[in-house]
DSSP file (Angstrom, degrees, kcal/mol; ACC not computed):
  #  RESIDUE AA STRUCTURE BP1 BP2  ACC     N-H-->O    O-->H-N    N-H-->O    O-->H-N    TCO  KAPPA ALPHA  PHI   PSI    X-CA   Y-CA   Z-CA
    1    1 A X              0   0    0      0, 0.0     2,-0.3     0, 0.0    81,-0.1   0.000 360.0 360.0 360.0 139.6    0.0    0.0    0.0
    2    2 A X        -     0   0    0     79,-0.3     2,-0.8    76,-0.1    79,-0.1  -0.604 360.0-125.6 -85.3 138.1    1.3    3.5   -1.0
    3    3 A X        +     0   0    0     -2,-0.3     3,-0.3     1,-0.1     4,-0.1  -0.783  30.7 176.3 -82.2 113.9    1.6    6.1    1.8
    4    4 A X     >  +     0   0    0     -2,-0.8     4,-2.0     1,-0.2     3,-0.4   0.152  44.0 113.8-106.8  16.1   -0.5    9.1    0.4
    5    5 A X  H  > S+     0   0    0      1,-0.2     4,-2.4     2,-0.2     5,-0.2   0.861  72.2  56.5 -54.9 -40.1    0.0   11.2    3.6
    6    6 A X  H  > S+     0   0    0     -3,-0.3     4,-2.3     1,-0.2    -1,-0.2   0.896 108.2  48.0 -62.7 -36.3    2.0   13.8    1.7
    7    7 A X  H  > S+     0   0    0     -3,-0.4     4,-2.6     2,-0.2     5,-0.2   0.923 112.6  46.6 -69.7 -41.8   -0.8   14.3   -0.8
    8    8 A X  H  X S+     0   0    0     -4,-2.0     4,-2.0     2,-0.2    -2,-0.2   0.868 112.8  51.2 -73.0 -30.3   -3.5   14.6    1.9
    9    9 A X  H  X S+     0   0    0     -4,-2.4     4,-2.3    -5,-0.2    -2,-0.2   0.952 111.6  46.6 -63.2 -49.1   -1.3   17.0    3.9
   10   10 A X  H  X S+     0   0    0     -4,-2.3     4,-2.4     1,-0.2    -2,-0.2   0.902 115.7  44.5 -62.8 -42.0   -0.7   19.2    0.9
   11   11 A X  H  X S+     0   0    0     -4,-2.6     4,-2.5     2,-0.2    -1,-0.2   0.867 111.3  53.6 -71.5 -33.8   -4.3   19.3   -0.1
   12   12 A X  H  X S+     0   0    0     -4,-2.0     4,-2.3    -5,-0.2    -2,-0.2   0.900 109.9  49.1 -60.5 -42.9   -5.4   19.9    3.5
   13   13 A X  H  X S+     0   0    0     -4,-2.3     4,-2.4     2,-0.2    -2,-0.2   0.934 112.1  47.0 -65.2 -48.9   -3.1   22.9    3.7
   14   14 A X  H  X S+     0   0    0     -4,-2.4     4,-2.4     1,-0.2    -2,-0.2   0.908 112.1  50.0 -60.4 -41.0   -4.4   24.3    0.4
   15   15 A X  H  X S+     0   0    0     -4,-2.5     4,-2.3     2,-0.2    -2,-0.2   0.909 110.3  50.5 -63.5 -43.4   -8.0   23.8    1.5
   16   16 A X  H  X S+     0   0    0     -4,-2.3     4,-2.0     1,-0.2    -1,-0.2   0.924 110.4  50.3 -61.8 -42.5   -7.3   25.6    4.8
   17   17 A X  H  X S+     0   0    0     -4,-2.4     4,-1.2     1,-0.2    -2,-0.2   0.914 110.1  50.2 -66.6 -40.3   -5.7   28.5    3.0
   18   18 A X  H  < S+     0   0    0     -4,-2.4     3,-0.5     1,-0.2    -1,-0.2   0.921 109.5  50.5 -64.5 -39.5   -8.7   28.8    0.6
   19   19 A X  H  < S+     0   0    0     -4,-2.3    -1,-0.2     1,-0.2    -2,-0.2   0.871 113.6  46.2 -63.1 -37.0  -11.1   28.8    3.6
   20   20 A X  H  < S+     0   0    0     -4,-2.0    -1,-0.2    -5,-0.2    -2,-0.2   0.641  91.7 103.1 -80.5 -14.0   -9.1   31.5    5.2
   21   21 A X  S  < S-     0   0    0     -4,-1.2     2,-0.1    -3,-0.5    82,-0.0  -0.344  78.2-109.0 -73.1 148.0   -8.7   33.7    2.0
   22   22 A X    >>  -     0   0    0      1,-0.1     4,-2.1    -2,-0.0     3,-0.8  -0.369  30.0-109.3 -69.5 154.4  -10.9   36.8    1.7
   23   23 A X  H 3> S+     0   0    0      1,-0.3     4,-2.6     2,-0.2     5,-0.2   0.860 118.6  60.5 -53.3 -38.5  -13.7   36.7   -0.9
   24   24 A X  H 3> S+     0   0    0      2,-0.2     4,-1.5     1,-0.2    -1,-0.3   0.851 103.7  48.9 -57.1 -38.9  -11.8   39.1   -3.0
   25   25 A X  H <4>S+     0   0    0     -3,-0.8     5,-1.8     2,-0.2     6,-0.3   0.899 110.8  51.6 -67.5 -43.6   -8.9   36.6   -3.4
   26   26 A X  I ><>S+     0   0    0     -4,-2.1     3,-1.4     1,-0.2     5,-1.4   0.942 110.7  47.8 -57.1 -46.6  -11.3   33.8   -4.2
   27   27 A X  I 3<5S+     0   0    0     -4,-2.6    -1,-0.2     1,-0.3    -2,-0.2   0.812 102.9  63.3 -69.7 -28.6  -12.9   36.0   -6.9
   28   28 A X  I 3<5S-     0   0    0     -4,-1.5    -1,-0.3    -5,-0.2    -2,-0.2   0.437 133.9 -74.0 -79.2   5.0   -9.5   37.0   -8.4
   29   29 A X  I <>5S+     0   0    0     -3,-1.4     4,-2.2    -4,-0.2     5,-0.2   0.321 104.5 107.8 129.3 -11.4   -8.7   33.4   -9.3
   30   30 A X  I  ><S+     0   0    0     -5,-1.8     4,-2.0     2,-0.2    -4,-0.2   0.928  90.1  46.1 -64.3 -42.8   -7.9   31.4   -6.2
   31   31 A X  H  ><S+     0   0    0     -5,-1.4     4,-2.3    -6,-0.3    -1,-0.2   0.918 112.8  49.2 -64.1 -45.4  -11.3   29.6   -6.5
   32   32 A X  H  > S+     0   0    0     -6,-0.5     4,-2.1     1,-0.2    -1,-0.2   0.872 109.7  51.3 -65.1 -38.5  -11.0   29.0  -10.2
   33   33 A X  H  X S+     0   0    0     -4,-2.2     4,-2.0     2,-0.2    -1,-0.2   0.883 111.3  48.7 -64.2 -41.4   -7.5   27.6   -9.7
   34   34 A X  H  X S+     0   0    0     -4,-2.0     4,-2.8     2,-0.2    -2,-0.2   0.898 110.5  49.9 -67.2 -39.7   -8.8   25.2   -7.1
   35   35 A X  H  X S+     0   0    0     -4,-2.3     4,-2.8     2,-0.2     5,-0.2   0.905 108.8  52.6 -65.5 -41.3  -11.7   24.1   -9.3
   36   36 A X  H  X S+     0   0    0     -4,-2.1     4,-2.3     1,-0.2    -1,-0.2   0.919 112.1  46.2 -59.7 -44.6   -9.2   23.5  -12.1
   37   37 A X  H  X S+     0   0    0     -4,-2.0     4,-2.8     2,-0.2     5,-0.2   0.930 110.7  51.6 -65.7 -45.7   -7.1   21.3   -9.8
   38   38 A X  H  X S+     0   0    0     -4,-2.8     4,-2.9     1,-0.2    -2,-0.2   0.927 111.3  48.6 -58.9 -45.6  -10.1   19.4   -8.4
   39   39 A X  H  X S+     0   0    0     -4,-2.8     4,-2.6     2,-0.2    -1,-0.2   0.923 111.7  49.2 -59.5 -44.5  -11.3   18.7  -12.0
   40   40 A X  H  X S+     0   0    0     -4,-2.3     4,-2.2    -5,-0.2    -2,-0.2   0.945 112.4  46.3 -62.6 -48.4   -7.8   17.4  -13.0
   41   41 A X  H  X S+     0   0    0     -4,-2.8     4,-2.4     2,-0.2    -2,-0.2   0.908 112.8  51.4 -61.6 -41.8   -7.5   15.1  -10.0
   42   42 A X  H  X S+     0   0    0     -4,-2.9     4,-2.7    -5,-0.2    -2,-0.2   0.934 108.9  50.0 -61.6 -44.3  -11.1   13.8  -10.6
   43   43 A X  H  X S+     0   0    0     -4,-2.6     4,-2.1     1,-0.2    -1,-0.2   0.887 110.3  51.2 -60.2 -39.4  -10.2   13.0  -14.2
   44   44 A X  H  X S+     0   0    0     -4,-2.2     4,-1.3     2,-0.2    -1,-0.2   0.908 111.8  46.6 -66.2 -40.9   -7.0   11.2  -13.1
   45   45 A X  H  X S+     0   0    0     -4,-2.4     4,-2.6     1,-0.2     3,-0.4   0.938 111.5  51.1 -66.3 -42.5   -9.0    9.1  -10.6
   46   46 A X  H  X S+     0   0    0     -4,-2.7     4,-3.1     1,-0.2     7,-0.2   0.875 106.5  55.7 -59.1 -39.7  -11.7    8.4  -13.3
   47   47 A X  H  < S+     0   0    0     -4,-2.1    -1,-0.2     1,-0.2    -2,-0.2   0.783 112.2  42.2 -69.6 -26.5   -9.0    7.3  -15.7
   48   48 A X  H  < S+     0   0    0     -4,-1.3     3,-0.4    -3,-0.4    -2,-0.2   0.868 120.3  41.8 -85.0 -38.8   -7.6    4.7  -13.2
   49   49 A X  H  < S+     0   0    0     -4,-2.6    -2,-0.2     1,-0.2     2,-0.2   0.854 131.1  21.6 -75.1 -34.5  -11.1    3.5  -12.1
   50   50 A X  S >< S-     0   0    0     -4,-3.1     3,-2.1    -5,-0.2    -1,-0.2  -0.584  78.9-160.7-135.5  70.0  -12.7    3.4  -15.5
   51   51 A X  T 3  S+     0   0    0     -3,-0.4     3,-0.1     1,-0.3    -4,-0.1  -0.249  78.6  10.6 -54.3 133.0  -10.1    3.1  -18.2
   52   52 A X  T 3  S+     0   0    0      1,-0.3    -1,-0.3    -5,-0.1     2,-0.1   0.265  96.1 127.4  85.1 -15.0  -11.4    4.2  -21.5
   53   53 A X  S <  S-     0   0    0     -3,-2.1    -1,-0.3    -7,-0.2     2,-0.2  -0.419  72.2 -94.5 -76.8 153.6  -14.7    5.6  -20.2
   54   54 A X        -     0   0    0     -3,-0.1    -1,-0.1    -2,-0.1     2,-0.1  -0.463  46.6-115.7 -66.2 132.5  -15.8    9.1  -21.0
   55   55 A X        -     0   0    0     -2,-0.2     2,-0.4    -3,-0.1    -1,-0.1  -0.403  21.6-141.8 -71.6 146.6  -14.6   11.5  -18.3
   56   56 A X        -     0   0    0    -14,-0.1     2,-0.5    -2,-0.1   -10,-0.1  -0.866  18.1-126.5-102.7 141.7  -17.2   13.3  -16.2
   57   57 A X        -     0   0    0     -2,-0.4     2,-0.2   -15,-0.0   -18,-0.1  -0.783  15.7-121.3 -96.5 131.0  -16.6   16.8  -15.3
   58   58 A X        -     0   0    0     -2,-0.5   -19,-0.1   -23,-0.1   -15,-0.0  -0.465  39.2-120.7 -59.6 128.1  -16.7   18.0  -11.7
   59   59 A X        -     0   0    0     -2,-0.2     2,-0.9     1,-0.1    -1,-0.1  -0.311  21.0-105.9 -74.0 158.8  -19.4   20.8  -11.6
   60   60 A X        -     0   0    0      1,-0.1    -1,-0.1    -2,-0.0     3,-0.1  -0.756  37.7-179.8 -81.4 106.1  -18.6   24.4  -10.5
   61   61 A X        -     0   0    0     -2,-0.9     3,-0.1     1,-0.3    -1,-0.1   0.300  52.4 -88.2 -94.1  10.1  -20.2   24.5   -7.0
   62   62 A X    >   -     0   0    0      1,-0.1     3,-1.7     2,-0.1     4,-0.5  -0.052  43.9 -73.9  99.0 157.7  -19.2   28.0   -6.5
   63   63 A X  G >  S+     0   0    0      1,-0.3     3,-0.7     2,-0.2     4,-0.3   0.786 125.8  57.3 -61.7 -29.9  -16.2   29.8   -5.0
   64   64 A X  G 3  S+     0   0    0      1,-0.2    -1,-0.3    -3,-0.1     4,-0.2   0.643 105.1  52.0 -77.4 -11.6  -17.0   28.9   -1.4
   65   65 A X  G <> S+     0   0    0     -3,-1.7     4,-2.3     1,-0.1    -1,-0.2   0.468  79.9  97.8 -98.8  -4.7  -17.0   25.2   -2.2
   66   66 A X  H <> S+     0   0    0     -3,-0.7     4,-2.2    -4,-0.5     5,-0.2   0.883  82.3  50.5 -51.3 -46.0  -13.6   25.1   -3.9
   67   67 A X  H  > S+     0   0    0     -4,-0.3     4,-1.7     1,-0.2    -1,-0.2   0.908 111.4  47.2 -60.3 -44.0  -11.8   23.9   -0.8
   68   68 A X  H  > S+     0   0    0     -4,-0.2     4,-2.4     1,-0.2    -1,-0.2   0.866 109.5  55.1 -65.6 -35.4  -14.2   21.1   -0.3
   69   69 A X  H  X S+     0   0    0     -4,-2.3     4,-2.4     1,-0.2     5,-0.2   0.896 108.7  46.8 -68.2 -40.4  -14.0   20.1   -4.0
   70   70 A X  H  X S+     0   0    0     -4,-2.2     4,-2.2     2,-0.2     5,-0.2   0.850 111.5  51.8 -70.3 -30.5  -10.2   19.8   -3.9
   71   71 A X  H  X S+     0   0    0     -4,-1.7     4,-2.3    -5,-0.2     5,-0.2   0.919 112.4  44.5 -67.8 -42.0  -10.4   17.8   -0.7
   72   72 A X  H  X S+     0   0    0     -4,-2.4     4,-2.4     2,-0.2     5,-0.2   0.957 115.8  47.0 -66.2 -46.5  -12.9   15.3   -2.2
   73   73 A X  H  X S+     0   0    0     -4,-2.4     4,-2.4     1,-0.2    -2,-0.2   0.919 115.1  46.1 -64.4 -41.9  -11.0   15.0   -5.5
   74   74 A X  H  X S+     0   0    0     -4,-2.2     4,-2.5    -5,-0.2    -1,-0.2   0.887 112.4  49.4 -67.9 -38.4   -7.6   14.5   -3.8
   75   75 A X  H  X S+     0   0    0     -4,-2.3     4,-0.8    -5,-0.2    -1,-0.2   0.888 110.7  50.4 -73.0 -34.7   -8.9   12.0   -1.3
   76   76 A X  H >< S+     0   0    0     -4,-2.4     3,-0.7    -5,-0.2     4,-0.5   0.920 111.3  48.9 -60.9 -44.2  -10.5   10.0   -4.0
   77   77 A X  H >X S+     0   0    0     -4,-2.4     3,-1.9     1,-0.2     4,-1.0   0.904 103.2  60.9 -62.5 -40.4   -7.3   10.0   -6.0
   78   78 A X  H 3< S+     0   0    0     -4,-2.5    -1,-0.2     1,-0.3    -2,-0.2   0.760  97.3  60.0 -60.5 -22.4   -5.3    8.9   -2.9
   79   79 A X  T << S+     0   0    0     -4,-0.8    -1,-0.3    -3,-0.7    -2,-0.2   0.698 112.5  37.4 -77.6 -18.0   -7.4    5.7   -2.8
   80   80 A X  T <4 S+     0   0    0     -3,-1.9    -2,-0.2    -4,-0.5    -1,-0.2   0.482  82.6 117.4-113.7  -0.6   -6.2    4.7   -6.3
   81   81 A X     <  -     0   0    0     -4,-1.0   -79,-0.3     1,-0.1     3,-0.1  -0.399  39.3-171.5 -67.4 144.5   -2.6    5.8   -6.4
   82   82 A X        +     0   0    0      1,-0.1     2,-0.3   -81,-0.1    -1,-0.1   0.406  57.1  36.0-120.0  -2.5   -0.3    2.9   -6.9
   83   83 A X  S  > S-     0   0    0      1,-0.1     4,-1.8   -81,-0.1     5,-0.1  -0.983  72.0-117.3-151.4 160.3    3.3    4.3   -6.5
   84   84 A X  H  > S+     0   0    0     -2,-0.3     4,-2.3     1,-0.2     5,-0.2   0.810 115.3  59.7 -65.7 -31.4    5.3    6.8   -4.6
   85   85 A X  H  > S+     0   0    0      2,-0.2     4,-2.2     1,-0.2    -1,-0.2   0.894 104.0  49.7 -63.7 -42.4    6.0    8.6   -7.9
   86   86 A X  H  > S+     0   0    0      2,-0.2     4,-2.6     1,-0.2    -2,-0.2   0.897 109.6  51.0 -64.8 -41.9    2.3    9.1   -8.4
   87   87 A X  H  X S+     0   0    0     -4,-1.8     4,-2.6     1,-0.2    -2,-0.2   0.924 110.2  49.3 -63.3 -43.0    1.9   10.6   -5.0
   88   88 A X  H  X S+     0   0    0     -4,-2.3     4,-2.6     2,-0.2    -2,-0.2   0.920 110.6  51.5 -59.3 -44.2    4.8   12.9   -5.7
   89   89 A X  H  X S+     0   0    0     -4,-2.2     4,-2.1     1,-0.2    -2,-0.2   0.909 111.6  46.6 -57.4 -46.2    3.2   14.0   -9.0
   90   90 A X  H  X S+     0   0    0     -4,-2.6     4,-2.1     2,-0.2    -1,-0.2   0.897 110.2  51.9 -68.4 -40.5    0.0   14.7   -7.2
   91   91 A X  H  X S+     0   0    0     -4,-2.6     4,-2.5     1,-0.2     5,-0.2   0.911 109.3  52.3 -62.4 -42.7    1.6   16.6   -4.4
   92   92 A X  H  X S+     0   0    0     -4,-2.6     4,-2.7     1,-0.2     5,-0.2   0.920 107.6  51.0 -59.5 -44.2    3.4   18.7   -7.1
   93   93 A X  H  X S+     0   0    0     -4,-2.1     4,-2.3     1,-0.2    -1,-0.2   0.907 111.0  48.4 -57.8 -43.9    0.2   19.5   -8.8
   94   94 A X  H  X S+     0   0    0     -4,-2.1     4,-2.5     2,-0.2    -2,-0.2   0.922 113.6  46.0 -63.3 -45.7   -1.4   20.6   -5.5
   95   95 A X  H  X S+     0   0    0     -4,-2.5     4,-2.3     2,-0.2    -2,-0.2   0.907 112.2  51.0 -68.0 -41.4    1.6   22.9   -4.6
   96   96 A X  H  X S+     0   0    0     -4,-2.7     4,-2.2    -5,-0.2    -1,-0.2   0.931 111.9  46.7 -58.1 -46.5    1.7   24.4   -8.1
   97   97 A X  H  X S+     0   0    0     -4,-2.3     4,-2.7    -5,-0.2    -2,-0.2   0.918 110.7  53.4 -62.7 -42.2   -2.0   25.2   -8.0
   98   98 A X  H  X>S+     0   0    0     -4,-2.5     5,-1.5     1,-0.2     4,-0.8   0.922 110.2  47.2 -60.6 -43.3   -1.7   26.6   -4.5
   99   99 A X  H  <5S+     0   0    0     -4,-2.3     3,-0.4     1,-0.2    -1,-0.2   0.888 112.3  48.4 -64.8 -40.7    1.1   28.9   -5.6
  100  100 A X  H  <5S+     0   0    0     -4,-2.2    -1,-0.2     1,-0.2    -2,-0.2   0.863 108.5  56.1 -68.1 -35.6   -0.9   30.0   -8.7
  101  101 A X  H  <5S-     0   0    0     -4,-2.7    -1,-0.2    -5,-0.2    -2,-0.2   0.694 107.0-130.6 -69.7 -19.2   -3.9   30.7   -6.5
  102  102 A X  T  <5       0   0    0     -4,-0.8    -3,-0.2    -3,-0.4    -2,-0.1   0.767 360.0 360.0  79.6  18.1   -1.9   33.0   -4.3
  103  103 A X      <       0   0    0     -5,-1.5    -4,-0.2   -73,-0.1    -5,-0.1   0.427 360.0 360.0-121.3 360.0   -2.8   31.5   -1.0
């Protein structure tokens, strides 16, 4: 079993930062960046669970739900990751998105 703790820590940190961010920061792109990450992670999970199936897109539930959306997507992904390299890749995606979001 792969240790996905680094991924859950990184996404928990990003989600906490989003929740603490002012509405103006969320509106300036932080929420959109989080939604893009959540959608990417959800597609990755879907590709592992249902290879070849048409991807479903995570809906935009609004800027105040962005933190929850990245948590759900990352925790779902953590269940299907098969290697330390995949965990490192996912952590990198989370960290890059957090930096772009400015939180």
